[in-house]
Structures are given as structure tokens and as C-alpha cells.
C-alpha positions in Angstrom: 89.7 -109.7 114.3 86.4 -107.9 113.7 83.7 -110.2 112.2 80.5 -109.5 110.3 77.8 -112.1 111.2 80.5 -114.8 111.8 82.7 -114.1 108.7 85.8 -112.0 108.9 85.6 -108.7 107.1 87.9 -110.1 104.3 85.7 -113.2 103.9 82.5 -111.0 103.6 84.2 -108.7 101.1 85.4 -111.8 99.1 81.8 -113.2 98.9 80.4 -109.8 97.9 83.0 -109.4 95.1 82.5 -113.0 94.0 78.7 -112.7 93.7 78.9 -109.2 92.1 81.3 -110.4 89.4 79.4 -113.5 88.8 76.1 -111.7 88.3 77.8 -109.3 85.8 78.7 -112.5 83.9 75.0 -113.5 83.9 75.4 -116.4 86.4 72.5 -117.3 88.7 72.8 -116.8 92.5 72.2 -120.5 93.0 75.3 -121.5 90.8 77.4 -118.7 92.5 76.5 -120.0 96.0 77.5 -123.5 94.9 80.8 -122.3 93.4 81.7 -120.2 96.4 80.8 -123.1 98.8 83.2 -125.3 96.8 85.9 -122.7 96.8 85.6 -121.8 100.6 84.8 -125.3 101.9 81.5 -124.1 103.4 78.0 -125.6 102.8 76.0 -124.1 99.9 73.1 -123.4 102.3 75.4 -121.7 104.7 76.8 -119.4 102.0 73.3 -118.6 100.8 72.0 -117.8 104.3 75.1 -115.7 105.1 74.7 -113.7 101.8 71.1 -112.7 102.5 71.9 -111.9 106.2 74.8 -109.7 104.9 72.6 -107.8 102.5 70.2 -107.1 105.4 73.0 -105.7 107.6 72.7 -102.2 106.2 73.2 -100.6 109.6 76.8 -101.7 109.5 79.1 -99.1 107.8 81.5 -101.8 106.6 78.7 -103.6 104.8 77.5 -100.4 103.2 81.0 -99.7 101.9 81.3 -103.2 100.5 78.0 -102.9 98.7 78.4 -99.3 97.6 79.6 -99.9 94.0 77.6 -103.1 93.4 74.0 -103.7 92.3 73.5 -106.2 95.1 70.5 -105.6 97.3 68.1 -107.6 99.4 64.7 -107.8 97.8 61.8 -107.2 100.1 60.0 -110.5 100.7 56.3 -110.2 100.0 54.3 -112.8 102.0 52.3 -115.4 100.0 48.6 -114.6 99.9 46.1 -117.3 101.1 45.3 -118.1 97.4 49.0 -118.4 96.5 49.6 -120.5 99.5 46.8 -122.9 98.6 48.1 -123.1 95.0 51.6 -123.9 96.1 50.5 -126.5 98.6 48.2 -128.1 96.0 51.1 -128.4 93.6 53.3 -129.9 96.2 50.6 -132.4 97.4 49.8 -133.4 93.8 53.5 -134.1 93.0 53.8 -135.9 96.4 50.8 -138.1 95.5 52.8 -139.3 92.5 55.6 -140.5 94.7 57.8 -137.3 94.4 59.4 -136.2 97.6 58.5 -132.8 99.1 62.1 -131.7 98.6 62.0 -132.6 94.9 58.5 -131.0 94.5 59.6 -127.7 95.9 62.7 -127.8 93.7 60.5 -128.4 90.6 58.1 -125.7 91.7 60.9 -123.1 92.3 62.7 -123.9 89.0 66.1 -123.9 90.6 65.6 -120.7 92.6 67.2 -121.5 95.9 65.6 -118.7 97.8 62.1 -119.5 96.4 62.7 -123.2 97.2 63.4 -122.4 100.8 60.3 -120.2 101.0 58.1 -123.0 99.5 59.6 -125.6 101.8 59.1 -123.4 104.9 55.6 -122.6 103.9 54.7 -126.3 103.4 56.4 -127.3 106.7 54.6 -124.6 108.7 51.2 -125.3 107.3 51.6 -129.1 107.6 52.6 -128.8 111.3 50.2 -126.0 112.4 47.2 -126.5 110.0 47.0 -130.2 109.2 43.2 -129.8 108.5 44.1 -127.4 105.7 46.4 -130.0 104.1 43.6 -132.5 104.3 41.1 -130.1 102.7 43.5 -129.3 99.9 44.1 -133.0 99.3 40.4 -133.6 99.0 40.1 -130.6 96.6 42.9 -132.2 94.5 41.1 -135.5 94.5 43.9 -137.1 96.5 42.6 -140.0 98.5 43.3 -140.8 102.1 43.6 -137.3 103.5 43.4 -138.4 107.1 45.8 -140.2 109.5 47.9 -142.0 106.9 48.5 -138.7 104.9 49.4 -136.9 108.1 51.9 -139.6 109.0 53.5 -139.3 105.6 53.7 -135.6 105.9 55.3 -135.9 109.4 57.8 -138.4 108.0 58.7 -135.9 105.2 59.1 -133.1 107.7 61.3 -135.3 109.9 63.3 -136.2 106.8 63.9 -132.5 105.9 65.0 -131.8 109.5 67.3 -134.8 109.5 68.9 -133.6 106.2 69.3 -130.1 107.7 70.8 -131.4 110.9 73.3 -133.6 108.9 74.3 -130.6 106.8 74.9 -128.5 110.0 76.9 -131.2 111.6 79.1 -131.5 108.5 79.5 -127.7 108.4 80.5 -127.7 112.1 83.1 -130.4 111.5 84.6 -128.4 108.6 84.7 -125.3 110.8 86.3 -127.2 113.7 89.0 -128.5 111.4 89.6 -125.1 109.9 89.8 -123.5 113.4 92.3 -126.1 114.5 94.4 -125.6 111.3 94.4 -121.8 111.8 95.2 -122.2 115.5 98.2 -124.4 114.6 99.4 -122.0 111.9 99.1 -119.1 114.3 101.1 -120.9 116.9 103.8 -121.7 114.4 103.9 -118.1 113.2 104.3 -116.9 116.8 107.2 -119.3 117.3 108.9 -118.1 114.1 108.5 -114.4 115.2 109.9 -115.3 118.6 112.9 -117.1 117.1 113.5 -114.1 114.8 113.5 -111.7 117.7 116.0 -113.9 119.6 
């Protein structure tokens, strides 16, 4: 059976129709991803990532046909400027200094927009791991004390926590997929036996 980025063509079409209908009803993408995840047994993050990957697969004729009569399109991602990056990081660090987790801070900052939340989270993680001195400078600018080793340790713990949550989510998704594959394999075997019995 031909697949599109890991989904069957029917599954991809089902997701496109579900999102297109939901958007016509004024629903947010975040709520639609959650609903489709519940309906399909997939993780919400997996549905979201697949949706955006699908919209970018414009070189595939099947995808173009699916999207033809919809208003769905992948918006071009404009990178954050240095000023925007500093502003985002300062807000995250300020919330973090009040005892709010990075995950909750990016959720607050993105106002429930999943795609934006992921971008903020990735930006924070990349800067924290590759430019710790920038984080320390921004903490000083915000008047947040202890912008040295202890702060770096807390940031590393936050990053590790985010990775652990992602790894757990992926493991759960893999378990669900393994169970689904086993069920489909068993059903396929039963169908073959039924067809064979009918032929005899």
C-alpha cells in the first residue's frame, strides 16, 4: 500500500478533510490536532508534525490533489530576529525565575498556539545549549540573580526534562503503533484464511 510520509493515502486524506472541515467551523489547529489524535490513537504532537510535513510535500501529486479544494497551506516560517529572540528569552527567563517551568512559560507566551510554542521551545533550547553566555547576559539584564553555574545547571535540567518528556511520548507512540501493526497483521491473516476457505 502506498504511503505518504508514513501514513496511508487514506489516512492522509482523512486528516486533511478533518482539519479543513474543522477550520471552516472556526476551530483552532491545536484543538483539531488533539481531537484527531484522540480519534486515531496517535499522539497529538505526532499528528501536528505529520500535518505540517504533509503541507510541505507539494511535490507529491497525491498531496496536491488532496489539498486542491481546501484553504490549507503551509505558512512560510520567518526566522526570529535577534531582538525578537532576546525578547522571547527574557520573557521565558523572567517566568522561570518565578518558579514557572520552561514548558509552561512557552505555553503562556504562545497563547495556546502549538506551532509557536514549539518554535519558542526550540529557540530557548538551542540558545541555552549553544550560547549559555547569552542566557547569562539576558538574566543580568532582567535583574535575575545567579546567572552563572547554578542557573546553567537549572537550564540543563529543564532541557533534560523536555527531552525526557519527548522520549516518553515517542515510546508511547511506538507502543501504540506496534499494537496497531500486530492487530492489523492478525486481521490480515484471518481475512486470508477466510478467502482461502471460500475458494475451497
